[in-house]
N, C-alpha and C positions, 0 to 999 in steps of 0.2 A: 499710420490709423495704427492703437496702437488695437493687436488680441484681444478678443474677453474672456476671462477664466476659467478654465474648465469650472463648473453649474457642482457642487455636492447632490450625493447621490439624496434622491428623496428616503419615505420607510420604507415603499412599495419597494425597489432599489435594497433594500438594505437585504429589505426580506430573499430578496434573488439569491440574493452574498452564502445569506446564512444556508436557509436550503443546500447550495450545491456542497459546503463547507461541511453539514451537517452530514452528505449519506457519501462520505473518505473510508475510503478499507482506514484502519489500525490496526495497531500491535492489540487480541486480546479483544477488539471490539471496546475500548477505549476509551474511545474519539478527546485524546488529550489538543486539547487545541479549546481560547476561546474567538473572539474578532474583539476590537477597538474601534468607533468609526471617528477618523476629527477629519473633518470636513470632503476632500478627497485627499487624503488617506484611511488604508487601512490597517492596520496593524496585526497581522499574525501570533498571538502569543498558543508559546506551552507549555502546559500544565505540569508547572515540574510536579506538583506534592504526586503528579500521574507513578507511580510507582509500581517495576513491577522487578522487583530487587532481585527474584531467581532466573526468573526469562530475561530478564535487558536493566543487570547490571549498572551501566554506564546508561544504559540514558539514545540507547544509538538506533533504537528502530521509532522510543517514540518517534526522534526527529524524521525518522522515515516516513514518518505517522504525516507528523505534519505538511512534509514535501508533497505527501500524496492531495493531505488537502489540500494544499496553492495550488495547484492544481485546478483541484473545482473552481477554485476563491478567482484566481485570474481565467478560467472559463464561461468564470459569467461575467465580467466582467466587459466580458469582451461579445459576452450574447449582452449585454444590453445596449452592446450598439459606443462604446466608449473604450480607449484608446487605451494602455497601461504598462510603469518600466515597475519592475516590480524590483531587489531591494532584499542577500540577507542582514541580519544582525547581531547584537547579541543580547541584549535585554526583549527583544523581540524573534521570532523568528524571522518574520519576513516583515518587512513594509510595501502597499503595494500601494504606489501610485499611477491614480487614474488622470486620465490628459482626455485628450478632445474628442468628439463623435466621431466615431472609423469606423466604414464595414464593415459586419460581422462573417468573416470568410468559411466556402460549407461544410468544414476543412473541420471548425471551432465550430462550426450548428452540431453535427456527427456524435458530434467526444458529447457536447454537454448534453445533450439528448439522451445523452448511454450510463450519464451516473447516476440515472435514478436504478436504471438494468444493470448496476454489475452487480456483481451476488464473490460471497467468498465460498468456489463450490472444492470440496472437501471429498467428494468419492472420484468415482472413475469413471473416465469421458466412455466417449461413442465412433466407434473403427477405427484407434489410435492416431496416427504425428497426428496435425496439421499438415495442410500443402504449404513447399518449399516457399512459393508467390510467394503469401498467406504470414509463411513466418517471415520472413525479407520485409512486412510491408511493417510487421508491427516493431522490429527491427530496430521499423525507419523510424515512428512516430516518439521512441522515445530515445537513441539518444543524439545527448547535447553536447557541447563544449566538455568534455569533463569527466563523462557518462559512458558507458559501456555496452552492452547488448551484449551478450555470447555466448551459445548455442554449446556447449561441453560437448565437450569431445571426451574417450576414455573416460566410454563409464562403468566399466567392470572396475574404476578408483572409484568415481562416482559411487560405485555401493556400496565400496569399503569406508570410509569417509560418513556417506546416511548410515550404513548399515551400524557404525561404532558409538556411531551421536545416538541414537536411537535409542539403546540398549544403554551409554548411563541412561540415557536421559529417563524413561524410563523403570529405574530403579533408583531417584532423585525425592528421594523423599519429599525435600522442601517446596522444587519443581512442582509434583504434581498434591501436592498444598493449594497450591498458589494458582496453578496451574480451576483446581473446581473448584477457589471466593471468583473464580474471576466464568465461568460456564452457569450464562445461564435459562433458568430452568424457564423459559418463554417462549411463546409460537405467535408465529404470524404477524402480522401490520400491524394494532392494533395495542401491541406491544413497546411501554418505553422503558426509557436506560438504554444500559450498554450490559457491551457478557456479553459472551460467544453460547448463541443459542443449540441445546442441547440437541438438537436434533437437522444444525449442520454440525457438526462432529460427523467422521466416522469409526465403526469400529474395525475398519479391515485395513491395511497397510501401508507402508509409505508402497509405492509416492501418493497417493493416496492417500495419507492420514499427516495431510497436514500440521497439529496436533495428537506430539506424544501423552499419549493416558496410559496408565499402570493395564491395563487390560493390549497392551495393540500390542500383533501381533509381527517378527520380526522375516522377516524370509530370507532365507542366506544370497550369502555377497552373491554368487554367480545368479539368484532368479529374480534378486532386487533390481536387476541390473539389465536382465530383459524384463522387468516390470518400468523399464524407466528408459531401453527404445523405442518401445510405447507410445511411448507419452510425447508434448515437449515440453521443453522447460530449455531458461533463457538466464543463466546467470547476471545479475544487474554488476558490474565491476565503476567503478570510482579509483580516479589518476594517486588522489589523496585521501584521508579518512578524519578530518576534520564533523566541525555544523557544518558548515556548507556544504560539504561534501555529502554529506546520507540528509538533511533537505534536500539537496540534489539530488542524487538519487530514489530516494521517495516520489519526489515528480516526476522524475521518468518514470517512470517505473507508472505509476500510473494514469499518465501518458499511454505509456504501453495497454494496460489495462483494458480505457479506457476503449480503446484503437481497434484488442478483440468484443469489445459487446458488440460494437457496433459494425462489429459482421460476426453477428449470431452464436462468439463463443464464452468460454468462461476461466476464469483460469483462479489458484487460491496462492500465496504464498510462505515458502519456507526458508524462517532467521531464525527462529531456536537453536538449529543445531553451529549457528556462523556463532552464536555468544563462548558454544566451550575452547578452552585455550585452543590453544593453536589449531583450530581444526580451518581458520581463514590461511594459515601461512599451509597448511597443507596441500587446501582444494589451489591455493597460485599453484602452489611445487607441481600436483600432480598431472591438471587441469591444462597449467599454460595459461589463467590467465592475462590482461593485460593490463589487467589494478584491481582492485582492493577486496574482494566480491562481500555485498549488505545486499541481497535477494539470490533467494532462488524465486523461481512463477512459476507453474505446468500452466498451461492452458489448454483446453481443447474445444470436439463442444460436446454437448452437456448430453447425459442416456435418461437423466432426471432432472426435475428442474430444485432449483439450491434453492433455502430456505430462506426468507429475508431476518433479517437483525434488526434486534431492534434499538430505537435511539433516543439518547436525552432528549426534552422538548429544548426547543432552538433558544428559549429564553437563559439556560446555558450557559452561551454560547458565547453571550453578552459578562465581561468584568461585571461586576457593582459597582452605584454610583461611590465614586473618591474608592473604594476597592483601588490596589495593586497593580499595574501595569505585568 
């Protein structure tokens, strides 16, 4: 007897997927993705028209963002009690093929329920570093074939590099104009749209200030190294540096971030220094990294609540009828 083909998704189930994808983190909260549902296949589309020419000139962070959305999409499928298989693409970022009914694991439930609680926390943390056992669990949550999460050593060298990058970005007028355009002067859950809420940014120095503005103070390298030592940091590295690696890095980062959220931790991501010419090569050399760095994740216990970010209406997740994929 031939087994029945997997059932197509209902409109209510598609809504569950859309809400999960919409809550993924993204560069400047630009939400550079769309969904296209075809029976039991769901395409995650990269919105290439979303451009950050100064911050993200090659679209790497846009793909990291799509990778984070992909993790949320896969979790939502599994929480609906279905198996799934993911394939990266070129015309689309990825296609998730939905399979037959499959029991949802407790781990997937925990990560899925962390999606709506996850925030970008660009503020100081409470009581310094996270315990070693918890840090190890977060590394394990993100590790995947070709993706490595590394606690950086040589914080003096990392401070030197981040301090240099901060001074460059602070004085880059084009970068500052672009960041200002993507700073949303909105507050609270009622806000619809994209961009970074003003009250989610911090006037403090790195590492707290994940986005560098014109008035961001720059501590000297010794002070910055001391501040880095008080935080918990992970560098997300990949074996190569192509589209698939960028997607995989974003997916791994989101799994780690959701695992952190499930443990009552908060975090934020630094990527902008990694776009400066030669910065990643120096980072690999000075820190002895096992691959190409794609992002730096800082995390800890919150000292104050993190502000929510606005979101585009769910209807904008889907391309218009007859529109291009």
